[in-house]
N, C-alpha and C positions, 0 to 999 in steps of 0.2 A: 511861653512857647507852647504851641498847640500839639495835640496828639498827631495830627496829620504831618506837622513838620518833623516830629521825632520819627515817624514811620518813613518819611522821605530820607532822613539821615541814615536810618538803618538799611534802607534799600541801597543807598549809595555805598555804604560800607560793604554790603554783599557784592556789589558790582566791582568794587576795588580789589577785594581780597579773594574772590572766587570767580569761577566761570559758570555759575549757576544762572539759569535763564530767568532774570527778574525784569525784563523789559527795558524800555527807555523812558526818560523823563520827557513829558510833553512840553514843559516850560523850563525855566531856569533851575538847574539842580542846586542843592545846598552845597556849601563849600566842604572840602575834604576835612578841614579843621573842625567843622561843626559836626561831622560824622564820626570823629575819632572815638567817642564814648561807646559806640556800637561794636568796636573791633572784638572785644571779648565775647560778645553775643554771636558774632559771626563764627567765632571759635566753637561755640556751643553747637551751631548748625553743622560745622565740619565734623565735630566729635560724634554727633548723632548719626550722620551719614556713615562714618566709620564703624560705629557700633552696629548699624543695620546691616552693613556688608559683612562684618565679622560673624554676627549671629546667623545671618542668612547662609553663609558659606558652611558653617558648622551644621546647620539644620539639614543641609544637603548631604551631610556625611563626609565632608572633606576633612582631612587632617588639619590640626590646628596650625602647623607651620604654613600650609597652603592657604588656609583661611586668612592668616596674617599677611601673607604676601599679596593676596587679592585685595584685602582691605587697604593696604598701602597704596596699591594701584588706583583704587577708587577715590581715596582721599587726594592723591596727586592729581588725578583727573579733575576733581571738583575744584581744586585751587589753581590749576594751571601750573603747578610747580613754582608758584610765585616766590615763596620764601626759600625754597631750595635753591633757586637761582641766586637769591641774595646771599645765602650761605657760601655758595661756590665762589661768587665774586669777592666776598669779604675775605675768605681764606686766601685767595690769590693776592688780594691787595695787601694783606699783612705780611707778604713776603717781600714787599718793595722796600727800597732803601730810605725813602722820605715820604712826606705827606703828599706832595704834588704827584709823584709817581704812583703812589697808592691809589689816589682818587682816579687817575687816568686808567689804571688797570681795572679798577672796579666798574668803570663806565664801559669798558670794552666788552662787547657781547660774547667774545670768545672765552672759552674756559681753559684754565691752565691746570698743571699737575696738582697743585695744592687744592684747587677746587674739586677736582675729581676725587682725590683721596678723602677730602672732608665729606663729600656726598656718600661715598662707599661706606666709610666708617659709621657716620651718623645713621644712615638708613639701615645699615646692618644691625646696629645696636637697637634701633626702634623695633625692627622686625623680630629680633631675638627676644626682646622683652615682651612684645605683644604675643609671641608664641607661647609664653609661660604664664600668661595671665589667667587667673581663674574665671570661669564664665560668669559666676555670680558677681564678681567685682568689675567686670569689663565695662558695663554702661557707665559707671562713675569714673573709671579711669579714662575712658575715651573723652567724656565731657570735661574732666579736669584738665587733661592734656591739651585739649583744643582751646578751652577758654582761658586757662591759666597761662599758657605760653603767649597768648595774644594780649593778656593783661600785662605781662612783663614787657612785651614789645611796646605797648602803649606807655608804660612808665618810662622807658628809655626815650621815647619820642618827646615826652613832656620834660624829662630831666635834662636832656642835652640840647644844646643849640644845633641848628643845622650846619653841616660842614660845608655845604655848597650853597650857591645863590639860586639854584634851581633844583628840580627833582622832587621825588615824592617826599623826602624828608623835610624839604622846605615848604611844600604845599600843605602838608598836614600839620605844620607847626601852628600852635595857637597860644593864647595867653591863659595862664592859670592851670591848676590841676584838677578842676571840677570834672573834666572828662573821665578821670580815673575812678571817680566814686562809684558809678554803677558796677563797673567790673570788680572793684574791691568788695562791694556788698554781695556780689554773687559768690565769691570765693568760699565763705564759710558754709554756704549751702552745699557746695560741691565737695568740700573737705570732710564735712561731718560724717558721711557714711563710711569713709575710709579711715577714720580714727587717727591715732597718733602717727600711723604710717603715712597718711596723707599729709599731715603737718610737716613731717620730716622731709618728704619729697618736695613740698613746696619750698622749704627752707633751702634745700640743695639747689633747686632751680633758681631761687632768688639769688643765691651766692654766685651762680654762674652768670646770671643776668648782670649783676654788679661788676663782675670781672670783665665781661665784654664791653660794658658801658665805660669802665675805666680805661680799657685798652683803646676804644674808639676815641675817647676824649684826648688821650695822650698822643695817639698816632695821627688822627684825622682832624682833631679840633672839635668834634661833635658827631652827630648822627647823620646817616644817609639812609635811603631805602634799603640798601644792602645790609647795613648794620642792623636795621630793624628785622630784616629777614633772618639774619644769622641768629639774633636773639630768640626769635620765635622757634626756629628749628632746634637749637641747642636746648632751650628750656623744655620743649616738648620731649625731646630725647631723655633729658634728665628726669622728668616726671615719670616716664615710662620705666626707665631703668630702676629708679628708686622704689617704685611701687611693685615692680616685678620681684623685688627682694623681700617683700613683706611675707610673713607666715600665712599659709593658706589654711 
């Protein structure tokens, strides 16, 4: 596999998971399955964008809660709220009586009460945790939250079969777990500066990832794009909350 091919895959991952201007492919793009390995590195980019917004807002003298709110807005704009939409759809679907109805609800573009509540609670928790983060730790927290949550998402994509015959969850499915290795190799680098607190946060996020994966397997028979979005957002929130509790 050439470097040019890897760069094309990373570019496709950016196109899939963000709204960043990365141009168009002149020829045949790589498959989504081939680009899966780059999902955690897209998380690094989103984390870096968040940190830049957070630091910039504070440099302008804005209060930390305001800086955190603006940072969330910047990150949501960069991703197009892709995973937040997945969380809302997944929360709505889990209120259904059976698998068929759950998948129908999750495909519906309209948002229900469970989805609204899930978004309010999770975004409120991330904002609160971000508002209490020490400025010296913030770069590593942003990077870990961005990359770690998308590594969890990638694990679920690999571990569970697709629940539908179409959709993002089906298109991104591939053989083997090698796509997970680059993201897993990245994790120790991001965890090291945060010490034992970072490891505890990662374990908590991992436990939540397993819980959502188990629920999706039981209720839906596997993963969908909405399941992956829910995993990403919930794990990101867990990392922020756990690291906000660490001693300063």
